[in-house]
N, C-alpha and C positions, 0 to 999 in steps of 0.2 A: 167176524160176523161182521170216528172221529169226526166227525164231519156232519153230525146229526142235523145241526141247524140249517145248513145249506140245502140239504136234500129235503128236509121237512118243509122248507119254504116252497120248494117245487111242488110238493104234495098239496100244499094249501092252494096252489093255483090250478091244479088239475087232479081231481079225485080219481084214484085208481086203486089197484090192489095186487096183492101177492100173497095168496093163501096156499099153504103147502098141500099137495095132494099125494095120495098113496099109490101103490102099484107094485106088482110082483117084479122080481129081478129077471129081466129078459136076457141076462148075460151068462146064464148057466152053461150054455153051449158055445159061447163065443170063443174064437180062436184068434191068435195074433195075426194082424194084418201083415202081408208080405211087404218088404220095402218097395217104395215107389221109385220110379226113375227120377232123375234130377231135373229133367227137362220135359217139354211137351205139354199139351193141354191137360191130359188126364193121367197118363201113365197106364199101366195094365192092372194096377191093384185097386181093391175096394177100400175106400176111406170110410171107417166106421165112426159115426158121430153119435155120441151119447149125451145124456143129461142127468142132473140130479132129479129128485122126486118132488119138485115144486114148479109151479106154472112158469115163472120167469125163466128158469133154466131150460124148460121144455121149449119155450118160445125162442130163446137165444140159439139153442141147438138147431131148431128148424130154420132159423135165419142162416146159420152157417151151412147147413146141409143144402138148402135151396140155392145159395150163392155158388157153392161148389158145383152142383148139378148144372147150373147155367153156364159154367165154364167147361162142361163136358167131362167132369170128374164122376166116376162111378161111386155112388154113395149108398151106404146102408145106415139106416137110422135106428137107434136103440134108446128111445126116450124114457124118462120117468123111472130110472133104475133104483136109486136109493141115496143114502147120505154119502158124504165124502169118504167116510171110513170104508165104504163098500166100493165106490166108484174109482178111487185113486189107484187101487191095485190093478184094476182092469186096464187103465191107461198105461201103467208101469209095465204090464205084461204084454201090451200090444193088442189086447182084446178090444180096446177102443183106440181110435186114432186121434180123435179130436173131442175135447170137452170144454164147454164154456165155464170159466172159473172166475173167482174173485180173488185178487192178488193177496190181500191181507189175510184172509182166512186160509188160503193155500199155504202161505208162508208159515202161519202159526201152526198148521198141521204138520209141516215137514221140519220145522224148527221151533220147538216149544219154548226155547229161551231167547227168541228173537227180540230185539229192541227196535227194529226198523218200524217207522210209522208213515213216512211219506211215500208217494208212488215211486220215486226214483230209488229211495233206499230199499224198498221192498223188492222191486224188480232186480236190483243189483244182488240182493241177498238170495233171491230165488235162483239166479244163475249159478250161485255157489252151492246151494243146498239141495236143489232138485236132483234126483237120480240122473246119471249121465245120459240115459236114453230119452229123457223128457226135456221140453223147453216151453217157455211161455213166449207167445208172439207179441206183437205191439198191443199194449193196453188201449182200450177205448177211453174216451173222456167219461163215459157213463159209469156211474157208481150206484150200488145199492148197499147201504150201510146197515149195520146193526144199531140198536138203541136199547137203553133201559127206559121204559115208558111207564107213566102212572096216569091216574085220572087227574083232571083239573082240580077236583076237590082235595085229593091227596096232596097234590103239589102246593095248594094254598094252605091247607091245614098244617103241614110240616115245613113250610117255607123251602120247598125243593125246587131248585133251578138247575143244578148240576148233579152229576153222579157223586161228586165229592160231598154234597149236602146229604146224600142218601145214607152215608156211613153212620150218621147219628141215630138212625131209626131202623136200619136194615135187619137187625136181630129180631125185630118184631114183625117182619114182613115175610110173606110167602112169595117166592119169585117163580115165574113161569117161563117156558120157552120150549124149543125143540127137545126131543129126547136126549140128544147128545150135548145139550147146552151146559149142564153141570160139569161134565167131564172136561169140556173144552175151556170153560171160563172160570171155574171156581177159584183156582189158584191165582189166575190173572187178576181177578177182582180183589182178592185179598192183598196181593202184592202192590197193586197200583193205588187202590182206594181204601184198603182195610175193610172191605165189605164182608160181612158174614150174615147169611140169611137164616131165618127160622126154619124154612123148608124150601126145597127145590121141587117143583111140580112140573112134569112133562105135559105141556098144554098144546104143543104143535101149532097147527094152523088156527086154533081157537084162542090163541094167546090174547089178542086184542079184546075179544069178547069176555075172556076170563078176567081181565083187568076191569072192564066195564062193570061186570056183575059182582066184583069183589071176591071171586074165587081165589085170585092172587092179587097182591097189592102192587106188584111191579112185574114187568115182563119184557122179554126180548122180542121186540117188534121190528120188522124190516121197515126202513124209512120210506119206502115206496108204497106201503100199505095204506089204502085210503081210509081204513077204519080209524087211523089216527085222527083224521078230520071228522069222520062220521060219528065216532064215539066220543069226541071232544077230549082226546087224550093229549098228554104232554110228554114228548121225548126229552129226557134230561140231557143237558149238554155234557159231552164227554170231554171235560176240561183238562184231563190228564192223559188223554189219548190211550185209553185201554184197548180200543179197537183200532186196527190199522186201516189205511186207505183201501177201498174195495172196488177198484176199477175192474170192469169186465175185461177178460182177456182169454183168447184160446190157449188151452194147454194141449200140447201135441206130443204124440209118440213119434220121435224124429225119423225113425226108419220107415215110417208109413206115409210120410208127406214129401211132396216134391215142390219145386219152385212155384208152380202154378197154384198149388194148394195154399202155400204160405202167402203169396201175394194177394190171393183172393180173400183170405181171412183178414189180412191186414187192411185191405180196402174196406171191409165191413167195419172194422174197429175205427177207422178214420171218420166214418159217417155217424157213429153211434154216440150220442150224448145223453145226459141224464134226463133232460126234458123229453127227448124222444122215447127213452125207455119207459118213463112214466106214462106217456100217452099210449104207447103200445100195450102196456100192462092194464091200462084202463079198459081197453077193448077186450082183453083176455079175461080179466078177473071180475070186472063189473058188468060189461056188456055181454059177456059169455061168448065172444066170437072164437072160432076155432084157431088155435095158435098157428098152424101152417098157413091159413088164409091171411092172418095178420102179418106174418112174416113175408109172404109173397107180395102183399100190397106195399110194404115198406121197401123191399128190395126193388120193386118196379119203379117206385117213386124216386129212388136214388140211383137208378141206372145200374143196379147190381144183379138184377134178376132176369 
């Protein structure tokens, strides 16, 4: 889902959002992409760009897809598919060619025993742990991190500043997050912080609201979610680095990409920083602008579209 304070500071300067959205799985009939040629502008294959089922991933996938189309690559888009548990196998099989990923969460998924925390450590580990047919390209500076977040009242009452502080009261707290949050993080929290919660509740994209209403006392809120500011919430500092660095990066099915695809996606990553991601997500989740339109504007402004 380490770095909470830095990104949260960005959120304080630009209110935006990232609320998960649902959708049916459009990949039921997807077939592996044929290998692309190593040279040329586009090759003869179709590059299939997919995304997870939340708005930021949909936006990033649209950025990737439109950047590739601008270079003459034939692209098919499959947005809003589902969680990593669903989507990863589609990339592994070649049903998807490109997927916007987050390096820390990806590594934790393929190596549950990883101790890598920094960007360089995580990328090095991914090169070893990913299936041979997959690779990550150049990570962007942009990150969207996980947090354990509480209300300001809860933080004050229990003197909570760090996740470490939470250990003394966690047994009395209900924790909320995505449906897969417990499976992904329960053991990690026990190992790193000794956290044990009274109950794990799937709150999905309503987690920030559930914290505000008291339905849960602590929740997993993405640090680019503007509700942290709007609801006067407090992300607790991940002082022992339970979460890894979460730089945005393209995950690719190697047989389905050529040099032009790789260089185009790396050029996108070179331009994408956290402040930019926050401002783009504000347009999508707060202003309700269409993600492809937001993606096109940014690509045009940066000479990539």
